[in-house]
C-alpha positions in Angstrom: 0.0 0.0 0.0 3.0 2.3 0.5 4.0 1.8 -3.1 0.7 2.7 -4.7 -2.1 4.9 -3.5 -4.6 2.0 -3.1 -4.3 -1.7 -2.7 -5.1 -3.7 -5.8 -6.5 -7.3 -6.2 -3.0 -8.7 -6.7 -1.8 -7.3 -3.3 -4.8 -8.7 -1.5 -4.3 -12.1 -3.0 -0.6 -12.0 -2.1 -1.4 -11.1 1.5 -3.7 -14.1 1.7 -1.1 -16.4 0.2 1.4 -14.9 2.7 -0.8 -15.8 5.7 -1.4 -19.3 4.5 2.2 -20.0 3.8 3.4 -18.6 7.1 0.8 -20.8 8.8 2.1 -23.9 7.0 5.7 -23.0 7.7 5.0 -22.4 11.3 3.2 -25.7 11.7 6.5 -27.4 10.8 8.3 -25.3 13.3 11.0 -24.6 10.6 12.2 -21.0 11.2 14.5 -21.1 8.1 11.7 -22.2 5.8 9.3 -19.7 7.3 11.8 -16.8 6.7 12.4 -18.0 3.1 8.7 -18.2 2.4 8.1 -14.7 3.8 10.9 -13.3 1.6 9.6 -14.9 -1.5 6.0 -13.8 -1.0 7.1 -10.2 0.0 9.1 -10.1 -3.2 6.1 -11.2 -5.2 4.0 -8.5 -3.5 6.6 -5.8 -4.4 6.6 -7.1 -8.0 2.8 -7.0 -8.3 2.8 -3.5 -6.7 5.5 -2.2 -9.1 3.7 -3.5 -12.1 0.5 -1.8 -10.8 2.3 1.5 -10.3 3.9 1.3 -13.8 0.5 0.9 -15.4 -1.2 3.5 -13.2 0.2 6.8 -14.8 -1.2 5.8 -18.3 -4.6 4.9 -16.9 -4.6 8.1 -14.9 -3.8 10.3 -17.9 -6.5 8.5 -20.0 -9.1 8.9 -17.3 -8.5 12.7 -16.8 -8.2 13.2 -20.6 -11.6 11.6 -21.0 -13.2 14.0 -18.4 -11.4 16.9 -20.1 -12.8 15.9 -23.5 -16.3 15.4 -22.2 -16.9 18.8 -20.7 -14.9 20.6 -23.4 -17.3 19.1 -26.0 -20.2 20.5 -24.0 -18.6 23.9 -23.8 -17.7 24.0 -27.5 -21.2 23.1 -28.6 -22.8 25.8 -26.4 -23.6 24.2 -23.0 -21.4 26.0 -20.6 -23.9 26.2 -17.8 -22.2 23.5 -15.7 -18.6 24.0 -16.9 -17.2 25.2 -13.6 -19.0 22.5 -11.7 -17.5 19.9 -14.1 -13.9 21.3 -13.8 -14.2 21.7 -10.0 -15.4 18.1 -9.8 -12.4 16.9 -11.7 -10.1 19.0 -9.4 -11.7 17.5 -6.3 -11.2 14.0 -7.7 -7.6 14.8 -8.6 -7.0 16.1 -5.0 -8.6 13.0 -3.5 -6.4 10.7 -5.7 -3.4 13.0 -5.3 -3.1 13.1 -9.1 -0.5 15.7 -10.2 -1.7 15.4 -13.8 -5.4 15.9 -12.9 -4.7 18.8 -10.6 -2.6 20.7 -13.2 -5.1 20.0 -16.0 -8.0 21.2 -13.8 -6.3 24.5 -12.8 -5.4 25.1 -16.5 -9.0 24.7 -17.4 -10.2 27.0 -14.6 -7.8 29.6 -16.0 -9.0 28.9 -19.6 -12.7 29.3 -18.9 -12.1 32.3 -16.7 -10.2 33.9 -19.5 -13.1 33.4 -21.9 -15.5 34.9 -19.3 -13.3 37.9 -18.6 -12.7 36.8 -15.0 -9.1 38.0 -15.1 -8.3 37.8 -11.4 -9.4 34.2 -11.3 -7.6 33.5 -14.6 -4.2 34.8 -13.4 -4.6 32.9 -10.0 -5.3 29.6 -11.7 -2.7 29.8 -14.4 -0.1 30.7 -11.7 -1.0 27.6 -9.7 -0.8 25.4 -12.8 2.5 27.0 -14.0 4.1 26.5 -10.5 2.9 22.9 -10.4 4.5 22.0 -13.8 7.8 20.1 -13.7 10.3 18.7 -16.2 8.7 15.2 -15.9 5.2 16.4 -17.1 4.1 15.0 -20.4 3.9 17.1 -23.6 0.2 17.5 -23.5 0.3 19.5 -20.2 3.3 21.5 -21.6 1.4 22.3 -24.8 -1.9 23.0 -23.1 -0.4 25.6 -20.7 0.9 27.5 -23.8 -2.5 27.1 -25.4 -4.2 28.6 -22.3 -1.6 31.4 -22.1 -2.4 32.1 -25.7 -6.1 32.4 -24.9 -5.2 34.7 -21.9 -3.0 36.9 -24.0 -5.6 37.1 -26.7 -8.3 38.0 -24.3 -6.2 40.7 -22.7 -5.2 42.2 -26.1 -1.6 41.0 -25.8 -1.8 39.6 -29.3 1.9 39.3 -30.0 2.5 37.1 -27.0 -0.7 35.2 -27.9 0.7 34.2 -31.3 4.0 33.1 -29.7 2.1 31.0 -27.2 -0.1 29.4 -29.9 3.0 28.5 -31.9 4.7 26.9 -28.9 1.5 24.9 -28.2 1.3 23.7 -31.8 4.9 22.4 -31.5 3.9 20.1 -28.6 0.6 19.1 -30.1 2.3 18.2 -33.5 4.8 16.0 -31.7 1.9 14.2 -29.9 -0.1 13.9 -33.1 -3.0 15.5 -31.2 -5.2 16.6 -34.1 -8.0 17.9 -31.9 -5.8 20.3 -30.0 -4.0 21.3 -33.1 -7.3 22.2 -34.8 -8.4 24.3 -31.8 -5.0 26.1 -31.8 -5.1 26.8 -35.5 -8.6 28.2 -35.2 -7.4 30.5 -32.5 -4.6 31.6 -34.8 -7.3 32.2 -37.5 -9.2 34.5 -35.1 -5.9 36.3 -34.3 -5.1 37.0 -38.0 -8.7 38.1 -38.7 -8.5 40.7 -35.9 -5.1 41.8 -37.3 -6.6 42.1 -40.8 -4.1 39.6 -42.2 -6.5 37.5 -44.2 -3.8 35.6 -46.2 -2.4 34.2 -42.9 -5.9 33.6 -41.6 -6.8 31.5 -44.6 -3.5 29.5 -44.2 -4.3 28.9 -40.6 -7.8 27.8 -41.4 -6.6 25.4 -44.1 -4.4 23.7 -41.6 
């Protein structure tokens, strides 16, 4: 349980095997056999736990990405009435599970939607939390998404030059990931940027991508 956040089926089964084998070894009053059995079973528990922990990050990322996609689809197609409840629910889950990925993603989304709603104080607070939480071990999606969010923030605060730079950095990460959905969203944001600037040739190029 110390290796992973929660015990899994394998560790429970291993504990049961451990109790049975210790009982058998004890019944023969063979201390050497008892110790050897304990070591073997403890080693198997550690192996099961490590395998579980290695598989956990991928499942964790997939689960939070699914939540992310679900409420973003609602927001994109017009139903933003529950968006903050959805994001805060994900943040609560991430805090309960102590998920670094989930917490950073939730804070970025709180900043993203606050930027769209003009809630600048909340926007800066949330992006600051997310930025401070990022580390070198974070995956490319989080790195790309923070640039995307910063692009949205810069665009909504009329800092258009920095917005374009942020969007280009985001695209770099999303291209490496092959994330077509986020690339499309970023290019559409660049399209809006060029339309506002009156650069219709660049806007058309961005839209075609």
